[in-house]
Backbone as XML, in Angstrom:
<?xml version="1.0"?>
<chain id="A" units="angstrom">
  <residue number="1" name="MET">
    <atom name="N" x="175.281" y="-61.780" z="112.216"/>
    <atom name="CA" x="174.490" y="-61.617" z="111.007"/>
    <atom name="C" x="173.149" y="-62.323" z="111.210"/>
  </residue>
  <residue number="2" name="ASN">
    <atom name="N" x="172.033" y="-61.617" z="110.959"/>
    <atom name="CA" x="170.721" y="-62.229" z="111.150"/>
    <atom name="C" x="170.324" y="-63.041" z="109.913"/>
  </residue>
  <residue number="3" name="LYS">
    <atom name="N" x="169.201" y="-63.751" z="109.981"/>
    <atom name="CA" x="168.773" y="-64.638" z="108.894"/>
    <atom name="C" x="168.519" y="-63.886" z="107.591"/>
  </residue>
  <residue number="4" name="GLU">
    <atom name="N" x="167.923" y="-62.704" z="107.701"/>
    <atom name="CA" x="167.643" y="-61.919" z="106.497"/>
    <atom name="C" x="168.943" y="-61.543" z="105.788"/>
  </residue>
  <residue number="5" name="GLU">
    <atom name="N" x="169.935" y="-61.091" z="106.543"/>
    <atom name="CA" x="171.221" y="-60.713" z="105.959"/>
    <atom name="C" x="171.909" y="-61.920" z="105.334"/>
  </residue>
  <residue number="6" name="GLN">
    <atom name="N" x="171.829" y="-63.099" z="106.000"/>
    <atom name="CA" x="172.429" y="-64.308" z="105.458"/>
    <atom name="C" x="171.788" y="-64.698" z="104.136"/>
  </residue>
  <residue number="7" name="LEU">
    <atom name="N" x="170.467" y="-64.649" z="104.077"/>
    <atom name="CA" x="169.753" y="-65.003" z="102.859"/>
    <atom name="C" x="170.111" y="-64.054" z="101.724"/>
  </residue>
  <residue number="8" name="MET">
    <atom name="N" x="170.109" y="-62.765" z="101.998"/>
    <atom name="CA" x="170.429" y="-61.790" z="100.961"/>
    <atom name="C" x="171.853" y="-61.991" z="100.448"/>
  </residue>
  <residue number="9" name="GLU">
    <atom name="N" x="172.757" y="-62.337" z="101.342"/>
    <atom name="CA" x="174.143" y="-62.582" z="100.940"/>
    <atom name="C" x="174.229" y="-63.832" z="100.067"/>
  </residue>
  <residue number="10" name="GLN">
    <atom name="N" x="173.466" y="-64.866" z="100.413"/>
    <atom name="CA" x="173.493" y="-66.117" z="99.669"/>
    <atom name="C" x="172.959" y="-65.959" z="98.249"/>
  </residue>
  <residue number="11" name="ILE">
    <atom name="N" x="171.949" y="-65.108" z="98.075"/>
    <atom name="CA" x="171.381" y="-64.935" z="96.738"/>
    <atom name="C" x="171.998" y="-63.762" z="95.987"/>
  </residue>
  <residue number="12" name="GLY">
    <atom name="N" x="173.017" y="-63.152" z="96.598"/>
    <atom name="CA" x="173.752" y="-62.098" z="95.911"/>
    <atom name="C" x="173.036" y="-60.773" z="95.844"/>
  </residue>
  <residue number="13" name="GLN">
    <atom name="N" x="172.127" y="-60.517" z="96.743"/>
    <atom name="CA" x="171.380" y="-59.267" z="96.767"/>
    <atom name="C" x="171.893" y="-58.398" z="97.908"/>
  </residue>
  <residue number="14" name="PRO">
    <atom name="N" x="171.841" y="-57.075" z="97.716"/>
    <atom name="CA" x="172.244" y="-56.215" z="98.831"/>
    <atom name="C" x="171.248" y="-56.358" z="99.979"/>
  </residue>
  <residue number="15" name="THR">
    <atom name="N" x="171.725" y="-56.165" z="101.187"/>
    <atom name="CA" x="170.823" y="-56.273" z="102.339"/>
    <atom name="C" x="169.836" y="-55.114" z="102.337"/>
  </residue>
  <residue number="16" name="ILE">
    <atom name="N" x="168.675" y="-55.376" z="102.866"/>
    <atom name="CA" x="167.628" y="-54.360" z="102.939"/>
    <atom name="C" x="167.931" y="-53.450" z="104.121"/>
  </residue>
  <residue number="17" name="GLU">
    <atom name="N" x="167.904" y="-52.156" z="103.859"/>
    <atom name="CA" x="168.166" y="-51.198" z="104.936"/>
    <atom name="C" x="166.856" y="-50.868" z="105.644"/>
  </residue>
  <residue number="18" name="HIS">
    <atom name="N" x="166.906" y="-50.855" z="106.940"/>
    <atom name="CA" x="165.738" y="-50.489" z="107.741"/>
    <atom name="C" x="166.027" y="-49.150" z="108.402"/>
  </residue>
  <residue number="19" name="HIS">
    <atom name="N" x="165.067" y="-48.250" z="108.305"/>
    <atom name="CA" x="165.239" y="-46.923" z="108.883"/>
    <atom name="C" x="164.078" y="-46.623" z="109.809"/>
  </residue>
  <residue number="20" name="GLU">
    <atom name="N" x="164.337" y="-45.829" z="110.812"/>
    <atom name="CA" x="163.320" y="-45.478" z="111.786"/>
    <atom name="C" x="162.347" y="-44.462" z="111.195"/>
  </residue>
  <residue number="21" name="LEU">
    <atom name="N" x="161.058" y="-44.766" z="111.263"/>
    <atom name="CA" x="160.017" y="-43.866" z="110.782"/>
    <atom name="C" x="159.902" y="-42.690" z="111.735"/>
  </residue>
  <residue number="22" name="ILE">
    <atom name="N" x="159.991" y="-41.488" z="111.185"/>
    <atom name="CA" x="159.882" y="-40.292" z="112.005"/>
    <atom name="C" x="158.489" y="-39.685" z="111.866"/>
  </residue>
  <residue number="23" name="LYS">
    <atom name="N" x="158.018" y="-39.544" z="110.598"/>
    <atom name="CA" x="156.638" y="-39.067" z="110.414"/>
    <atom name="C" x="156.122" y="-39.503" z="109.056"/>
  </residue>
  <residue number="24" name="LYS">
    <atom name="N" x="154.797" y="-39.554" z="108.958"/>
    <atom name="CA" x="154.102" y="-39.952" z="107.742"/>
    <atom name="C" x="152.915" y="-39.011" z="107.603"/>
  </residue>
  <residue number="25" name="GLU">
    <atom name="N" x="152.885" y="-38.245" z="106.512"/>
    <atom name="CA" x="151.801" y="-37.283" z="106.368"/>
    <atom name="C" x="151.236" y="-37.297" z="104.953"/>
  </residue>
  <residue number="26" name="PRO">
    <atom name="N" x="149.906" y="-37.191" z="104.835"/>
    <atom name="CA" x="149.288" y="-37.166" z="103.505"/>
    <atom name="C" x="149.592" y="-35.849" z="102.793"/>
  </residue>
  <residue number="27" name="VAL">
    <atom name="N" x="149.653" y="-35.909" z="101.471"/>
    <atom name="CA" x="149.801" y="-34.703" z="100.659"/>
    <atom name="C" x="148.393" y="-34.316" z="100.214"/>
  </residue>
  <residue number="28" name="ILE">
    <atom name="N" x="147.912" y="-33.193" z="100.692"/>
    <atom name="CA" x="146.533" y="-32.748" z="100.453"/>
    <atom name="C" x="146.248" y="-32.688" z="98.950"/>
  </residue>
  <residue number="29" name="GLY">
    <atom name="N" x="145.093" y="-33.234" z="98.568"/>
    <atom name="CA" x="144.661" y="-33.196" z="97.172"/>
    <atom name="C" x="145.300" y="-34.249" z="96.290"/>
  </residue>
  <residue number="30" name="THR">
    <atom name="N" x="146.034" y="-35.194" z="96.899"/>
    <atom name="CA" x="146.673" y="-36.274" z="96.135"/>
    <atom name="C" x="146.490" y="-37.585" z="96.889"/>
  </residue>
  <residue number="31" name="PRO">
    <atom name="N" x="146.751" y="-38.703" z="96.236"/>
    <atom name="CA" x="146.704" y="-39.989" z="96.951"/>
    <atom name="C" x="148.032" y="-40.331" z="97.634"/>
  </residue>
  <residue number="32" name="PHE">
    <atom name="N" x="148.986" y="-39.408" z="97.616"/>
    <atom name="CA" x="150.340" y="-39.681" z="98.090"/>
    <atom name="C" x="150.557" y="-39.288" z="99.546"/>
  </residue>
  <residue number="33" name="GLU">
    <atom name="N" x="151.600" y="-39.874" z="100.113"/>
    <atom name="CA" x="152.043" y="-39.528" z="101.459"/>
    <atom name="C" x="153.536" y="-39.244" z="101.412"/>
  </residue>
  <residue number="34" name="LEU">
    <atom name="N" x="153.980" y="-38.333" z="102.266"/>
    <atom name="CA" x="155.403" y="-38.105" z="102.456"/>
    <atom name="C" x="155.807" y="-38.854" z="103.708"/>
  </residue>
  <residue number="35" name="VAL">
    <atom name="N" x="156.779" y="-39.733" z="103.571"/>
    <atom name="CA" x="157.260" y="-40.533" z="104.691"/>
    <atom name="C" x="158.674" y="-40.067" z="105.008"/>
  </residue>
  <residue number="36" name="THR">
    <atom name="N" x="158.886" y="-39.654" z="106.235"/>
    <atom name="CA" x="160.192" y="-39.171" z="106.660"/>
    <atom name="C" x="160.810" y="-40.184" z="107.610"/>
  </residue>
  <residue number="37" name="THR">
    <atom name="N" x="162.045" y="-40.575" z="107.304"/>
    <atom name="CA" x="162.805" y="-41.486" z="108.149"/>
    <atom name="C" x="164.078" y="-40.775" z="108.587"/>
  </residue>
  <residue number="38" name="ASP">
    <atom name="N" x="164.918" y="-41.495" z="109.285"/>
    <atom name="CA" x="166.190" y="-40.907" z="109.691"/>
    <atom name="C" x="167.121" y="-40.683" z="108.501"/>
  </residue>
  <residue number="39" name="GLU">
    <atom name="N" x="166.789" y="-41.228" z="107.321"/>
    <atom name="CA" x="167.608" y="-41.068" z="106.111"/>
    <atom name="C" x="167.097" y="-39.981" z="105.177"/>
  </residue>
  <residue number="40" name="GLY">
    <atom name="N" x="165.890" y="-39.464" z="105.387"/>
    <atom name="CA" x="165.318" y="-38.449" z="104.511"/>
    <atom name="C" x="163.839" y="-38.706" z="104.290"/>
  </residue>
  <residue number="41" name="THR">
    <atom name="N" x="163.289" y="-38.071" z="103.269"/>
    <atom name="CA" x="161.862" y="-38.164" z="102.963"/>
    <atom name="C" x="161.674" y="-38.839" z="101.615"/>
  </residue>
  <residue number="42" name="PHE">
    <atom name="N" x="160.629" y="-39.671" z="101.496"/>
    <atom name="CA" x="160.289" y="-40.261" z="100.210"/>
    <atom name="C" x="158.782" y="-40.219" z="100.019"/>
  </residue>
  <residue number="43" name="VAL">
    <atom name="N" x="158.360" y="-40.386" z="98.766"/>
    <atom name="CA" x="156.943" y="-40.370" z="98.416"/>
    <atom name="C" x="156.433" y="-41.802" z="98.425"/>
  </residue>
  <residue number="44" name="ALA">
    <atom name="N" x="155.246" y="-41.997" z="99.004"/>
    <atom name="CA" x="154.639" y="-43.323" z="99.072"/>
    <atom name="C" x="153.197" y="-43.258" z="98.595"/>
  </residue>
  <residue number="45" name="LEU">
    <atom name="N" x="152.729" y="-44.392" z="98.095"/>
    <atom name="CA" x="151.333" y="-44.562" z="97.702"/>
    <atom name="C" x="150.890" y="-45.866" z="98.346"/>
  </residue>
  <residue number="46" name="GLY">
    <atom name="N" x="150.099" y="-45.761" z="99.412"/>
    <atom name="CA" x="149.751" y="-46.956" z="100.178"/>
    <atom name="C" x="151.012" y="-47.514" z="100.799"/>
  </residue>
  <residue number="47" name="HIS">
    <atom name="N" x="151.254" y="-48.809" z="100.595"/>
    <atom name="CA" x="152.469" y="-49.399" z="101.150"/>
    <atom name="C" x="153.600" y="-49.471" z="100.121"/>
  </residue>
  <residue number="48" name="TYR">
    <atom name="N" x="153.446" y="-48.770" z="98.998"/>
    <atom name="CA" x="154.471" y="-48.739" z="97.954"/>
    <atom name="C" x="155.336" y="-47.490" z="98.071"/>
  </residue>
  <residue number="49" name="ARG">
    <atom name="N" x="156.620" y="-47.685" z="98.037"/>
    <atom name="CA" x="157.566" y="-46.572" z="98.029"/>
    <atom name="C" x="157.802" y="-46.179" z="96.574"/>
  </residue>
  <residue number="50" name="LEU">
    <atom name="N" x="157.603" y="-44.885" z="96.257"/>
    <atom name="CA" x="157.690" y="-44.426" z="94.880"/>
    <atom name="C" x="158.952" y="-43.648" z="94.546"/>
  </residue>
  <residue number="51" name="SER">
    <atom name="N" x="159.712" y="-43.251" z="95.531"/>
    <atom name="CA" x="160.907" y="-42.450" z="95.244"/>
    <atom name="C" x="162.043" y="-42.823" z="96.187"/>
  </residue>
  <residue number="52" name="GLU">
    <atom name="N" x="163.211" y="-42.363" z="95.838"/>
    <atom name="CA" x="164.372" y="-42.513" z="96.712"/>
    <atom name="C" x="164.267" y="-41.481" z="97.835"/>
  </residue>
  <residue number="53" name="SER">
    <atom name="N" x="165.138" y="-41.580" z="98.817"/>
    <atom name="CA" x="165.170" y="-40.586" z="99.890"/>
    <atom name="C" x="165.696" y="-39.266" z="99.357"/>
  </residue>
  <residue number="54" name="MET">
    <atom name="N" x="165.072" y="-38.183" z="99.786"/>
    <atom name="CA" x="165.427" y="-36.830" z="99.368"/>
    <atom name="C" x="164.938" y="-35.868" z="100.436"/>
  </residue>
  <residue number="55" name="THR">
    <atom name="N" x="165.082" y="-34.579" z="100.188"/>
    <atom name="CA" x="164.542" y="-33.605" z="101.141"/>
    <atom name="C" x="163.029" y="-33.544" z="100.979"/>
  </residue>
  <residue number="56" name="GLU">
    <atom name="N" x="162.359" y="-33.006" z="101.973"/>
    <atom name="CA" x="160.899" y="-32.885" z="101.905"/>
    <atom name="C" x="160.482" y="-31.975" z="100.747"/>
  </residue>
  <residue number="57" name="ASP">
    <atom name="N" x="161.212" y="-30.878" z="100.532"/>
    <atom name="CA" x="160.908" y="-29.971" z="99.422"/>
    <atom name="C" x="161.051" y="-30.674" z="98.073"/>
  </residue>
  <residue number="58" name="GLU">
    <atom name="N" x="162.089" y="-31.486" z="97.919"/>
    <atom name="CA" x="162.285" y="-32.220" z="96.661"/>
    <atom name="C" x="161.162" y="-33.220" z="96.433"/>
  </residue>
  <residue number="59" name="ALA">
    <atom name="N" x="160.718" y="-33.877" z="97.498"/>
    <atom name="CA" x="159.631" y="-34.843" z="97.386"/>
    <atom name="C" x="158.328" y="-34.150" z="96.977"/>
  </residue>
  <residue number="60" name="CYS">
    <atom name="N" x="158.045" y="-33.002" z="97.571"/>
    <atom name="CA" x="156.845" y="-32.236" z="97.197"/>
    <atom name="C" x="156.932" y="-31.787" z="95.735"/>
  </residue>
  <residue number="61" name="ARG">
    <atom name="N" x="158.105" y="-31.335" z="95.345"/>
    <atom name="CA" x="158.312" y="-30.874" z="93.966"/>
    <atom name="C" x="158.092" y="-32.028" z="92.980"/>
  </residue>
  <residue number="62" name="LEU">
    <atom name="N" x="158.516" y="-33.217" z="93.348"/>
    <atom name="CA" x="158.340" y="-34.393" z="92.506"/>
    <atom name="C" x="156.859" y="-34.631" z="92.213"/>
  </residue>
  <residue number="63" name="ILE">
    <atom name="N" x="156.017" y="-34.448" z="93.209"/>
    <atom name="CA" x="154.572" y="-34.635" z="93.034"/>
    <atom name="C" x="153.979" y="-33.500" z="92.204"/>
  </residue>
  <residue number="64" name="VAL">
    <atom name="N" x="154.310" y="-32.273" z="92.554"/>
    <atom name="CA" x="153.719" y="-31.104" z="91.896"/>
    <atom name="C" x="154.128" y="-31.011" z="90.429"/>
  </residue>
  <residue number="65" name="GLU">
    <atom name="N" x="155.412" y="-31.279" z="90.135"/>
    <atom name="CA" x="155.907" y="-31.140" z="88.764"/>
    <atom name="C" x="155.598" y="-32.349" z="87.899"/>
  </residue>
  <residue number="66" name="LYS">
    <atom name="N" x="155.069" y="-33.409" z="88.481"/>
    <atom name="CA" x="154.676" y="-34.614" z="87.758"/>
    <atom name="C" x="155.821" y="-35.157" z="86.889"/>
  </residue>
  <residue number="67" name="ASP">
    <atom name="N" x="156.935" y="-35.422" z="87.529"/>
    <atom name="CA" x="158.106" y="-35.995" z="86.880"/>
    <atom name="C" x="157.735" y="-37.304" z="86.171"/>
  </residue>
  <residue number="68" name="TRP">
    <atom name="N" x="158.227" y="-37.519" z="84.951"/>
    <atom name="CA" x="157.855" y="-38.705" z="84.166"/>
    <atom name="C" x="158.276" y="-39.995" z="84.838"/>
  </residue>
  <residue number="69" name="ASN">
    <atom name="N" x="159.455" y="-40.049" z="85.410"/>
    <atom name="CA" x="159.878" y="-41.264" z="86.109"/>
    <atom name="C" x="158.972" y="-41.549" z="87.286"/>
  </residue>
  <residue number="70" name="PHE">
    <atom name="N" x="158.559" y="-40.494" z="87.981"/>
    <atom name="CA" x="157.638" y="-40.643" z="89.105"/>
    <atom name="C" x="156.290" y="-41.166" z="88.615"/>
  </residue>
  <residue number="71" name="LEU">
    <atom name="N" x="155.783" y="-40.599" z="87.525"/>
    <atom name="CA" x="154.494" y="-41.045" z="86.989"/>
    <atom name="C" x="154.544" y="-42.513" z="86.567"/>
  </residue>
  <residue number="72" name="LEU">
    <atom name="N" x="155.658" y="-42.943" z="85.986"/>
    <atom name="CA" x="155.789" y="-44.352" z="85.620"/>
    <atom name="C" x="155.776" y="-45.247" z="86.849"/>
  </residue>
  <residue number="73" name="SER">
    <atom name="N" x="156.357" y="-44.792" z="87.938"/>
    <atom name="CA" x="156.308" y="-45.553" z="89.193"/>
    <atom name="C" x="154.879" y="-45.683" z="89.692"/>
  </residue>
  <residue number="74" name="VAL">
    <atom name="N" x="154.112" y="-44.610" z="89.593"/>
    <atom name="CA" x="152.705" y="-44.629" z="90.021"/>
    <atom name="C" x="151.912" y="-45.606" z="89.155"/>
  </residue>
  <residue number="75" name="ILE">
    <atom name="N" x="152.123" y="-45.554" z="87.848"/>
    <atom name="CA" x="151.426" y="-46.470" z="86.939"/>
    <atom name="C" x="151.780" y="-47.915" z="87.275"/>
  </residue>
  <residue number="76" name="ASN">
    <atom name="N" x="153.042" y="-48.159" z="87.572"/>
    <atom name="CA" x="153.484" y="-49.504" z="87.929"/>
    <atom name="C" x="152.758" y="-50.021" z="89.166"/>
  </residue>
  <residue number="77" name="VAL">
    <atom name="N" x="152.522" y="-49.165" z="90.152"/>
    <atom name="CA" x="151.789" y="-49.563" z="91.352"/>
    <atom name="C" x="150.378" y="-50.007" z="90.978"/>
  </residue>
  <residue number="78" name="PHE">
    <atom name="N" x="149.703" y="-49.241" z="90.127"/>
    <atom name="CA" x="148.340" y="-49.599" z="89.737"/>
    <atom name="C" x="148.300" y="-50.900" z="88.945"/>
  </residue>
  <residue number="79" name="VAL">
    <atom name="N" x="149.270" y="-51.114" z="88.062"/>
    <atom name="CA" x="149.331" y="-52.358" z="87.296"/>
    <atom name="C" x="149.538" y="-53.540" z="88.241"/>
  </residue>
  <residue number="80" name="ASN">
    <atom name="N" x="150.432" y="-53.386" z="89.217"/>
    <atom name="CA" x="150.656" y="-54.458" z="90.189"/>
    <atom name="C" x="149.400" y="-54.758" z="90.992"/>
  </residue>
  <residue number="81" name="GLN">
    <atom name="N" x="148.671" y="-53.721" z="91.378"/>
    <atom name="CA" x="147.430" y="-53.926" z="92.135"/>
    <atom name="C" x="146.393" y="-54.669" z="91.297"/>
  </residue>
  <residue number="82" name="LEU">
    <atom name="N" x="146.298" y="-54.326" z="90.007"/>
    <atom name="CA" x="145.367" y="-55.034" z="89.124"/>
    <atom name="C" x="145.742" y="-56.504" z="88.980"/>
  </residue>
  <residue number="83" name="LYS">
    <atom name="N" x="147.035" y="-56.781" z="88.855"/>
    <atom name="CA" x="147.488" y="-58.171" z="88.740"/>
    <atom name="C" x="147.169" y="-58.949" z="90.015"/>
  </residue>
  <residue number="84" name="LEU">
    <atom name="N" x="147.370" y="-58.306" z="91.173"/>
    <atom name="CA" x="147.057" y="-58.979" z="92.434"/>
    <atom name="C" x="145.582" y="-59.317" z="92.529"/>
  </residue>
  <residue number="85" name="LYS">
    <atom name="N" x="144.722" y="-58.383" z="92.110"/>
    <atom name="CA" x="143.273" y="-58.633" z="92.161"/>
    <atom name="C" x="142.883" y="-59.737" z="91.210"/>
  </residue>
  <residue number="86" name="GLU">
    <atom name="N" x="143.507" y="-59.781" z="90.012"/>
    <atom name="CA" x="143.206" y="-60.837" z="89.051"/>
    <atom name="C" x="143.607" y="-62.209" z="89.599"/>
  </residue>
  <residue number="87" name="ASN">
    <atom name="N" x="144.748" y="-62.259" z="90.283"/>
    <atom name="CA" x="145.238" y="-63.524" z="90.841"/>
    <atom name="C" x="144.358" y="-64.002" z="91.988"/>
  </residue>
  <residue number="88" name="GLU">
    <atom name="N" x="143.701" y="-63.072" z="92.708"/>
    <atom name="CA" x="142.834" y="-63.454" z="93.820"/>
    <atom name="C" x="141.533" y="-64.065" z="93.332"/>
  </residue>
  <residue number="89" name="GLN">
    <atom name="N" x="141.115" y="-63.737" z="92.124"/>
    <atom name="CA" x="139.819" y="-64.209" z="91.621"/>
    <atom name="C" x="139.886" y="-65.572" z="91.028"/>
  </residue>
</chain>
């Protein structure tokens, strides 16, 4: 067991899963990227992961159909970025 797994076990959190990056491609006309790993595809905005793993078609549909849960995730990213900038000043 490595140090990260030991720490997560001690604080009662599930271990973080690491997956091999297969490809990362921008979605034309949006600020989003589709990131494909050995577990599936997810939507990302910068270094923020916005969705669970799914098929590439499902991930594209999530962006195009503007799912409310997805939009709330996007808003959350912007709020976090604003807080980080405020803390830096």
